[in-house]
N, C-alpha and C positions, 0 to 999 in steps of 0.2 A: 750253618750259614743259612740265611734267609734271602729270598729274592723273588722278584716277579719273573715267571717263566711262561713264555707263550708258545714255544716250539721245542721239539726234542733236540734240535741243534743247540739251543741255549743250555740245556742240561749238559750236553757234551762239552761245552766251553767251561762250565764249572768243573767238570770231572778232569779236564785237561789241566786246569789250574790247581788240581790236587784236592778239591772238595769231594768228600765221600758221603756227606749227608746234606740234603737241601730241604729246608722247610718252606713250603709254598702255601699261599693263600690265593686260590684262583678266582676270588670274587672281590669286588670292591664294596658292595652293599649287601645287607642281609637278604633283601628280596631277590637278589641275583643268584643266591646259593644253588638252588636246584639246577638251573640251566648251566651255571658255571661248572658245577661238579660233573654234569653229563659231558660237557665239552672237554673238560680235563681228562676224564676217563677215555673218551674217544681218541684223544691225541696221544696219551701217554701209557695207557694200560691195554692197548690192543696189539 
């Protein structure tokens, strides 16, 4: 399943619905990739 995820709580909602894999794209434009990946890592990988 794919979707835009902004906060860990949103991941939990997908999990509650039975989703066990979520493909995310945390940026809207190519030039935003470095900052968006850093923000994503801070929110979800720490």
